[in-house]
C-alpha positions as CSV (number, residue, x, y, z in Angstrom):
1,X,21.3,19.3,9.0
2,X,21.7,21.7,6.1
3,X,22.6,19.8,2.9
4,X,24.7,21.5,0.3
5,X,22.7,22.4,-2.8
6,X,23.5,24.0,-6.1
7,X,24.7,27.6,-5.5
8,X,25.1,30.5,-7.8
9,X,28.4,30.4,-9.7
10,X,31.1,32.8,-8.5
11,X,32.3,35.5,-10.8
12,X,36.0,34.7,-10.0
13,X,37.7,31.3,-9.7
14,X,39.1,30.5,-6.2
15,X,42.8,30.8,-5.7
16,X,44.7,27.7,-6.5
17,X,47.8,26.4,-4.6
18,X,49.1,23.3,-6.3
19,X,51.4,22.5,-3.4
20,X,48.5,22.5,-0.9
21,X,45.7,21.3,-3.1
22,X,43.0,19.3,-1.2
23,X,40.6,16.9,-2.7
24,X,37.8,18.7,-4.5
25,X,34.5,18.7,-2.5
26,X,31.7,16.8,-4.1
27,X,29.3,18.8,-6.3
28,X,26.3,20.1,-4.5
29,X,23.0,18.2,-4.7
30,X,20.3,19.7,-6.9
31,X,18.1,22.1,-4.8
32,X,14.4,21.3,-4.7
33,X,13.6,23.2,-1.5
34,X,10.1,24.6,-1.5
35,X,8.8,27.9,-0.1
36,X,7.9,27.5,3.5
37,X,4.2,27.8,2.8
38,X,4.3,24.8,0.4
39,X,6.1,22.4,2.8
40,X,2.8,21.4,4.6
41,X,1.8,19.9,1.3
42,X,3.8,16.8,2.3
43,X,1.0,15.9,4.7
44,X,-1.9,16.8,2.3
45,X,-0.6,15.5,-1.0
46,X,2.8,13.7,-0.4
47,X,3.0,12.3,-4.0
48,X,2.5,15.7,-5.5
49,X,5.0,17.2,-3.0
50,X,7.6,14.6,-4.0
51,X,7.2,15.6,-7.7
52,X,7.5,19.3,-6.7
53,X,10.8,18.7,-5.0
54,X,12.3,16.4,-7.7
55,X,10.9,18.1,-10.8
56,X,11.8,15.0,-12.9
57,X,15.3,14.7,-11.5
58,X,17.0,11.6,-10.1
59,X,17.8,13.2,-6.8
60,X,17.2,16.6,-5.1
61,X,17.3,18.2,-1.7
62,X,13.9,19.2,-0.2
63,X,12.3,19.8,3.2
64,X,10.6,17.0,5.0
65,X,9.0,16.6,8.5
66,X,9.7,19.8,10.4
67,X,11.4,21.6,7.5
68,X,14.4,19.3,7.8
69,X,16.7,19.0,4.7
70,X,16.1,15.6,3.2
71,X,17.5,14.0,0.1
72,X,14.7,12.8,-2.2
73,X,15.4,9.8,-4.6
74,X,13.3,9.9,-7.8
75,X,15.1,7.3,-9.9
76,X,14.1,3.7,-10.0
77,X,17.5,2.4,-11.0
78,X,19.2,4.5,-8.3
79,X,16.7,3.3,-5.7
80,X,17.2,-0.3,-6.8
81,X,21.0,0.2,-6.3
82,X,20.6,1.8,-2.9
83,X,17.9,-0.4,-1.5
84,X,19.1,-3.7,-3.0
85,X,21.5,-4.0,0.0
86,X,20.9,-1.2,2.4
87,X,23.8,-2.2,4.7
88,X,26.3,-2.2,1.9
89,X,24.9,1.1,0.6
90,X,25.3,2.7,3.9
91,X,21.6,3.4,4.6
92,X,19.0,2.3,7.2
93,X,15.4,2.9,8.0
94,X,14.6,6.5,9.0
95,X,11.0,6.7,10.2
96,X,10.0,9.5,12.7
97,X,10.0,8.6,16.4
98,X,6.2,8.8,16.6
99,X,6.0,6.0,14.0
100,X,8.3,3.8,16.1
101,X,6.2,4.4,19.2
102,X,2.9,3.6,17.6
103,X,4.1,0.6,15.6
104,X,6.8,-0.8,17.9
105,X,10.6,-1.0,17.4
106,X,10.7,-4.8,17.0
107,X,8.3,-4.8,14.1
108,X,9.8,-6.2,10.9
109,X,9.3,-2.9,9.0
110,X,11.0,-0.8,11.7
111,X,13.7,-3.0,13.2
112,X,17.0,-1.2,12.5
113,X,19.5,-4.0,12.9
114,X,20.1,-5.5,9.4
115,X,20.7,-9.0,10.8
116,X,17.6,-8.9,13.1
117,X,15.5,-7.7,10.2
118,X,16.8,-10.5,7.9
119,X,16.0,-13.1,10.6
120,X,12.5,-11.8,11.3
121,X,11.7,-11.5,7.6
122,X,12.9,-15.0,6.9
123,X,10.7,-16.2,9.9
124,X,7.6,-14.7,8.4
125,X,8.3,-15.3,4.7
126,X,6.8,-18.8,4.4
127,X,3.4,-17.6,5.5
128,X,3.3,-14.9,2.8
129,X,4.9,-16.8,-0.1
130,X,3.0,-17.3,-3.4
131,X,2.3,-21.0,-2.4
132,X,1.1,-20.0,1.0
133,X,-1.2,-17.3,-0.3
134,X,-2.6,-19.6,-3.0
135,X,-3.6,-22.0,-0.2
136,X,-5.3,-19.1,1.6
137,X,-7.2,-18.0,-1.6
138,X,-10.4,-20.0,-0.9
139,X,-10.7,-18.4,2.5
140,X,-9.9,-14.9,1.0
141,X,-12.4,-15.4,-1.8
142,X,-15.1,-16.7,0.6
143,X,-14.6,-13.6,2.8
144,X,-14.8,-11.3,-0.2
145,X,-18.0,-13.0,-1.3
146,X,-19.5,-12.7,2.2
147,X,-18.8,-9.0,2.5
148,X,-20.1,-8.3,-1.0
149,X,-23.3,-10.2,-0.3
150,X,-23.8,-8.1,2.8
151,X,-23.3,-4.9,0.9
152,X,-25.6,-5.9,-2.0
153,X,-28.3,-6.7,0.5
154,X,-28.0,-3.3,2.2
155,X,-30.9,-1.0,1.3
156,X,-28.9,2.0,2.3
157,X,-25.5,3.2,1.0
158,X,-22.5,1.9,3.0
159,X,-19.1,3.3,3.6
160,X,-16.8,1.5,1.2
161,X,-13.7,2.6,3.1
162,X,-15.0,1.2,6.4
163,X,-16.3,-1.9,4.6
164,X,-13.0,-2.6,2.9
165,X,-11.1,-2.1,6.2
166,X,-13.3,-4.7,7.8
167,X,-12.8,-7.1,4.9
168,X,-9.0,-6.8,4.9
169,X,-8.8,-6.9,8.7
170,X,-11.0,-10.1,8.7
171,X,-8.6,-11.7,6.2
172,X,-5.5,-10.8,8.2
173,X,-6.8,-12.0,11.5
174,X,-8.1,-15.4,10.2
175,X,-5.2,-17.1,12.0
176,X,-6.0,-15.4,15.3
177,X,-9.3,-17.2,15.5
178,X,-11.3,-14.2,16.6
179,X,-15.1,-14.2,17.0
180,X,-17.1,-11.8,14.9
181,X,-17.5,-9.3,17.8
182,X,-13.8,-9.5,18.5
183,X,-13.0,-8.7,14.9
184,X,-15.3,-5.7,15.0
185,X,-13.8,-4.4,18.2
186,X,-10.2,-4.9,17.1
187,X,-10.9,-3.2,13.8
188,X,-12.4,-0.2,15.5
189,X,-9.3,0.1,17.8
190,X,-7.0,-0.1,14.7
191,X,-8.9,2.8,13.1
192,X,-8.3,5.0,16.2
193,X,-4.7,3.8,16.3
194,X,-4.1,4.7,12.6
195,X,-5.3,8.3,13.2
196,X,-2.5,8.5,15.8
197,X,0.0,9.2,13.0
198,X,-1.6,12.6,12.3
199,X,0.1,15.7,13.8
200,X,0.6,16.9,16.4
201,X,2.6,13.8,17.2
202,X,2.6,14.5,21.0
203,X,1.2,11.6,23.1
204,X,-1.3,13.7,25.2
205,X,-4.7,12.2,26.1
206,X,-6.6,14.6,23.7
207,X,-4.2,14.4,20.7
208,X,-4.6,11.9,17.9
209,X,-1.3,10.3,18.9
210,X,-2.4,10.1,22.6
211,X,-5.6,8.4,21.5
212,X,-3.7,6.1,19.2
213,X,-1.3,5.0,21.9
214,X,-4.3,4.3,24.2
215,X,-5.8,2.2,21.4
216,X,-2.5,0.4,21.0
217,X,-2.5,-0.5,24.7
218,X,-6.0,-2.0,24.3
219,X,-4.9,-3.9,21.2
220,X,-1.9,-5.2,23.2
221,X,-4.2,-6.4,26.0
222,X,-6.5,-8.1,23.5
223,X,-3.6,-10.0,21.9
224,X,-2.4,-11.1,25.3
225,X,-5.8,-12.5,26.1
226,X,-5.8,-14.4,22.8
227,X,-2.3,-15.8,23.6
228,X,-3.4,-16.9,27.0
229,X,-6.6,-18.6,25.7
230,X,-4.5,-21.1,23.7
231,X,-6.7,-20.9,20.6
232,X,-3.9,-20.3,18.1
233,X,-2.7,-23.1,15.8
234,X,0.6,-24.6,17.0
235,X,2.2,-24.3,13.6
236,X,0.9,-20.8,12.8
237,X,2.7,-17.5,12.4
238,X,2.1,-16.3,15.9
239,X,3.4,-19.6,17.4
240,X,6.5,-19.2,15.2
241,X,7.0,-15.7,16.4
242,X,6.6,-16.8,20.0
243,X,9.2,-19.6,19.6
244,X,11.6,-17.2,18.0
245,X,11.3,-14.3,20.5
246,X,10.8,-16.4,23.6
247,X,9.9,-14.3,26.6
248,X,10.0,-11.1,24.6
249,X,6.2,-10.8,24.2
250,X,6.5,-7.2,23.1
251,X,8.4,-8.2,20.0
252,X,5.6,-10.6,19.1
253,X,3.0,-7.9,19.6
254,X,5.1,-5.4,17.6
255,X,5.2,-7.7,14.7
256,X,1.5,-8.6,14.8
257,X,0.6,-4.9,14.9
258,X,3.1,-4.2,12.0
259,X,1.5,-7.0,9.9
260,X,-2.0,-5.8,10.6
261,X,-1.2,-2.2,9.8
262,X,0.9,-2.9,6.7
263,X,-1.6,-5.5,5.3
264,X,-4.9,-4.1,6.4
265,X,-4.7,-0.3,6.1
266,X,-2.8,-0.3,2.8
267,X,-4.9,-3.0,1.1
268,X,-8.2,-1.4,2.2
269,X,-7.1,2.0,0.9
270,X,-6.2,0.4,-2.5
271,X,-9.5,-1.5,-2.6
272,X,-11.5,1.6,-1.9
273,X,-9.6,3.5,-4.6
274,X,-10.3,0.6,-7.0
275,X,-14.1,0.7,-6.2
276,X,-14.2,4.5,-6.9
277,X,-12.3,4.1,-10.2
278,X,-14.6,1.3,-11.4
279,X,-17.7,3.3,-10.4
280,X,-16.4,6.2,-12.5
281,X,-15.7,4.0,-15.5
282,X,-18.6,1.7,-16.3
283,X,-16.7,0.6,-19.4
284,X,-14.0,-1.0,-17.2
285,X,-16.6,-2.7,-15.0
286,X,-18.4,-4.1,-18.0
287,X,-15.1,-5.4,-19.4
288,X,-14.4,-7.1,-16.0
289,X,-17.9,-8.7,-16.1
290,X,-17.2,-10.1,-19.6
291,X,-13.8,-11.4,-18.6
292,X,-15.2,-13.0,-15.4
293,X,-18.0,-14.7,-17.4
294,X,-15.4,-16.3,-19.6
295,X,-13.4,-17.3,-16.5
296,X,-16.4,-18.9,-14.8
297,X,-17.2,-20.9,-18.0
298,X,-13.7,-22.2,-18.3
299,X,-12.6,-22.6,-14.7
300,X,-15.6,-22.6,-12.5
301,X,-16.1,-20.5,-9.3
302,X,-12.8,-21.1,-7.5
303,X,-10.0,-18.5,-8.0
304,X,-7.3,-21.0,-8.7
305,X,-3.9,-19.8,-10.1
306,X,-5.2,-20.8,-13.6
307,X,-8.4,-18.8,-13.2
308,X,-6.4,-15.8,-12.0
309,X,-4.0,-16.1,-15.0
310,X,-7.0,-16.3,-17.3
311,X,-8.1,-12.8,-16.2
312,X,-5.4,-10.4,-17.2
313,X,-7.7,-7.4,-17.3
314,X,-8.5,-7.9,-13.6
315,X,-4.8,-7.8,-12.9
316,X,-4.5,-4.7,-15.1
317,X,-7.2,-3.0,-13.0
318,X,-5.3,-3.7,-9.8
319,X,-2.1,-2.4,-11.2
320,X,-3.7,0.7,-12.6
321,X,-5.4,1.4,-9.3
322,X,-2.0,1.2,-7.5
323,X,-0.5,3.5,-10.2
324,X,-3.0,6.3,-10.5
325,X,-3.5,6.7,-6.8
326,X,-0.5,5.4,-4.8
327,X,-1.4,4.2,-1.3
328,X,2.1,4.9,0.0
329,X,4.1,7.6,-1.8
330,X,7.5,6.6,-0.6
331,X,9.7,5.3,2.2
332,X,12.1,7.0,4.6
333,X,15.7,6.1,5.1
334,X,18.8,7.6,6.8
335,X,22.4,7.7,5.5
336,X,24.5,6.0,8.2
337,X,27.6,7.0,6.4
338,X,28.5,9.2,3.4
339,X,26.7,7.7,0.5
340,X,28.2,8.2,-2.9
341,X,25.9,8.6,-5.9
342,X,26.6,8.6,-9.6
343,X,28.2,11.8,-10.9
344,X,30.2,12.3,-7.7
345,X,27.2,13.4,-5.7
346,X,27.3,12.5,-2.0
347,X,24.5,12.2,0.6
348,X,26.1,13.2,3.9
349,X,26.2,10.9,6.9
350,X,23.1,11.4,9.1
351,X,21.0,12.9,6.3
352,X,17.4,11.7,6.0
353,X,16.3,10.3,2.7
354,X,12.8,10.0,1.1
355,X,12.6,7.3,-1.6
356,X,9.8,8.6,-3.8
357,X,8.2,5.6,-5.4
358,X,5.2,7.6,-6.6
359,X,7.5,10.1,-8.4
360,X,9.3,7.2,-10.1
361,X,6.0,6.0,-11.6
362,X,5.1,9.5,-12.6
363,X,8.3,9.8,-14.7
364,X,7.5,6.8,-16.9
365,X,7.8,8.1,-20.5
366,X,5.1,5.9,-22.0
367,X,2.5,7.2,-19.5
368,X,3.0,10.9,-19.9
369,X,0.2,11.6,-22.4
370,X,-2.5,10.1,-20.2
371,X,-1.0,9.5,-16.8
372,X,-4.0,11.2,-15.1
373,X,-6.5,8.8,-16.6
374,X,-7.7,5.5,-15.3
375,X,-6.7,3.2,-18.2
376,X,-6.0,-0.5,-17.1
377,X,-5.2,-1.2,-20.8
378,X,-1.8,0.4,-20.3
379,X,-0.7,-2.8,-18.5
380,X,-1.7,-5.1,-21.3
381,X,0.4,-5.9,-24.3
382,X,-2.1,-4.4,-26.8
383,X,-2.2,-1.1,-24.9
384,X,-0.2,1.0,-27.4
385,X,3.2,0.4,-25.7
386,X,1.5,0.9,-22.3
387,X,-0.3,4.2,-23.0
388,X,-3.8,3.5,-24.0
389,X,-5.1,1.5,-27.0
390,X,-7.5,-1.4,-27.2
391,X,-5.8,-3.6,-24.6
392,X,-5.7,-6.7,-26.8
393,X,-4.3,-9.3,-27.1
394,X,-5.3,-10.5,-23.7
395,X,-2.0,-10.7,-21.9
396,X,-0.1,-8.7,-19.3
397,X,2.7,-6.5,-20.4
398,X,6.0,-6.4,-18.4
399,X,5.8,-3.9,-15.5
400,X,7.9,-0.7,-16.2
401,X,11.0,-0.2,-14.0
402,X,9.5,2.8,-12.4
403,X,6.3,1.1,-11.2
404,X,7.1,-0.2,-7.7
405,X,3.9,0.0,-5.6
406,X,5.3,-2.5,-3.0
407,X,8.8,-1.0,-2.7
408,X,12.2,-2.1,-3.7
409,X,15.0,-4.2,-2.2
410,X,15.5,-5.9,1.1
411,X,12.5,-4.2,2.7
412,X,10.1,-5.0,-0.2
413,X,6.6,-5.4,1.1
414,X,6.4,-8.8,2.9
415,X,2.7,-9.1,2.3
416,X,2.5,-8.1,-1.4
417,X,1.2,-11.5,-2.5
418,X,-1.6,-11.4,0.1
419,X,-2.5,-7.9,-0.8
420,X,-2.7,-8.8,-4.5
421,X,-4.8,-11.9,-3.5
422,X,-7.3,-9.7,-1.5
423,X,-7.5,-7.2,-4.4
424,X,-7.8,-10.1,-6.9
425,X,-10.6,-11.8,-5.0
426,X,-12.6,-8.6,-4.6
427,X,-12.1,-7.4,-8.3
428,X,-13.1,-10.9,-9.6
429,X,-16.3,-11.0,-7.4
430,X,-17.1,-7.4,-8.4
431,X,-16.8,-8.4,-12.1
432,X,-19.1,-11.4,-11.5
433,X,-21.6,-9.1,-9.9
434,X,-21.3,-6.5,-12.6
435,X,-23.5,-8.3,-15.0
436,X,-26.5,-8.1,-12.7
437,X,-25.8,-4.9,-10.6
438,X,-24.8,-1.4,-11.2
439,X,-22.3,0.3,-8.9
440,X,-23.4,3.7,-7.5
441,X,-20.7,5.8,-5.6
442,X,-20.7,9.2,-4.2
443,X,-17.2,10.3,-5.2
444,X,-15.1,12.1,-2.5
445,X,-14.4,15.8,-2.6
446,X,-10.7,14.9,-2.1
447,X,-8.5,11.9,-1.3
448,X,-6.6,12.4,2.0
449,X,-3.1,10.9,1.6
450,X,-1.5,11.0,5.0
451,X,-0.9,8.8,6.9
452,X,-2.7,6.5,4.4
453,X,-4.8,7.1,1.3
454,X,-8.5,7.5,2.1
455,X,-11.6,9.3,0.8
456,X,-12.8,12.3,2.8
457,X,-16.4,11.1,2.7
458,X,-15.8,7.3,3.3
459,X,-17.1,6.7,-0.3
460,X,-20.8,6.0,0.2
461,X,-21.6,3.1,-2.1
462,X,-24.6,0.9,-3.0
463,X,-25.3,-1.8,-5.5
464,X,-28.4,-1.5,-7.6
465,X,-30.0,-4.4,-9.5
466,X,-30.1,-3.7,-13.2
467,X,-33.4,-5.5,-13.9
468,X,-35.1,-8.9,-13.9
469,X,-33.3,-10.1,-17.0
470,X,-30.0,-9.9,-15.2
471,X,-31.1,-12.1,-12.3
472,X,-31.9,-15.0,-14.7
473,X,-28.2,-15.2,-15.6
474,X,-26.9,-15.4,-12.0
475,X,-24.9,-18.6,-11.6
476,X,-25.5,-20.7,-8.5
477,X,-23.3,-19.6,-5.7
478,X,-22.8,-16.1,-7.1
479,X,-22.6,-13.0,-4.8
480,X,-25.9,-11.8,-6.2
481,X,-27.5,-15.2,-5.4
482,X,-25.9,-15.2,-1.9
483,X,-27.2,-11.7,-1.3
484,X,-30.8,-12.6,-2.4
485,X,-30.6,-15.5,0.1
486,X,-29.7,-13.1,2.8
487,X,-32.7,-10.9,2.0
488,X,-35.0,-13.8,2.0
489,X,-34.0,-15.0,5.4
490,X,-36.7,-14.3,8.1
491,X,-35.9,-11.6,10.6
C-alpha cells in the first residue's frame, strides 16, 4: 500500500465546480520515508530509525518490513487515544506472519479477536497483579541471590547476558516445577527459538527461522511431557489455562511460550543493560550500596513492599535503564478501517502502523540536554525537573507522559510488575554486594537491537573483592557471604 504523503504544492489551484463539489480529501500525512539504503537500519537500530522517520513529529509515513509504507506514531497522547480502546479506534495487532508462526496465534500478545484477547488477559491477570507478584518476591529475591552468589564465586568472567537469561527464565518457570537440568535445556531451546526472528524469515532447516521452529517443536514436546507428569499445581496458571481452553492444548502452549518470551527475553535484556550501565558508572553503584545499607538497617533482608519503597534510587536506576536503552522500541498495529487523527489526517484502512514508544521518550523536553547520559537522578524529585541535579530529596518523581517502557492501553505488558520485581531484586542485591565487590565488565562494541536488545559480546563480567576490610562488614545471609560459602565447600 502506498500512503499519501505531503506533496509539492501546485502552481495553479484546481478548477472548482460548486455544483459538483465533492468532499475535500484528507490532508496528506507527513512524509518520513528514508532512502532505500537507510531502511535496513530498522533491523540494526530500530529506535534510531523511528526517530529518523518521525523527526520529532506526532505522525509520519515511513518504510517498514520489506519497504512497505507504514504510519509511525510518535506522540504519547495520540498513542494513548488510539491504544486505549483499539477496537473503538479501528486498529488491531499487526505483527509479521513469521512472529505469529514462532509465537503462536493463540498467545495473549498476538490473538487478534478483541473479546478473546480480553478473556485471556483477564484469565492471566490475577497471577501478575501487584499482590501476586509481592507474594512471589521472596522466591524472586532468593533466585537473584543464588545466581549472584554463583557469579561472585566464579574465578573467570561469565556472560552476563546468558546469566541474566537463565535467571529470568528460572523465575518464570518456577510454577512448572522443572528440575535444574530441565531449566537449562529449556533455556537453551528458547535461545535458539529467539534467533528465529532474524531474517531471512523463511522456515528452511538451515535458516534462523527454520532452527527456531525446530526449537519450538522441542519446547512443545517438553511442555506436553510436563503436563502429562501431573506435577503442576492444581490452582496455578497452567491449570487455569487448561480449564479455559479445554482440549485446545495448542492454545495453552502458545500462551506459555508467549509468557516466557515476553517475560524472559525482555527482562534479561534490561538486566544486562542495567549491569553494563552500573559498571560504567561506579558513582551510581556506590549510591545504590549506600541506599541498600540503609534499607537493610531499617527493614532487614527481605524485599518487602516497604523495603522497596524505601529505595527510590534503585527504582530510578531501573527506570533510567529502560529509558536510555529501550528493550523494545515499539509495537505493530494495523488499521482495520480508516482511522481519523487530529488535524483531519487519516490512516487508510489496511495500513500498517508502528507505535514508536522509544521515540516518544526521546521527545521528552526535560531530557533533551542530557538524554544520552545515564542519570537515574532524572527520575527523582530533586533531579532538576527531571534532567540531572543532585537527586534529593529521596523520592520518585512522576513518570513523564512520554515514558512508556511497557506499552500503552489494552495490550499494556501483562508481566510488567513481575519484570520490575526481577529488576528490583537484582538491583537491590547488586547494591548490597557493591560495598564489598567491584564490578568489572567488558563493554560491548555495539548493542544489537533486533529482535531483542543484547550486547554483541555477551557482556563478560566478573566481581572482584575490594579488600579484607569490606568482608568484615558483610551481613549474615548476604550474597558475598553466600558466595564465600560456595567457595569453601569441598569439591
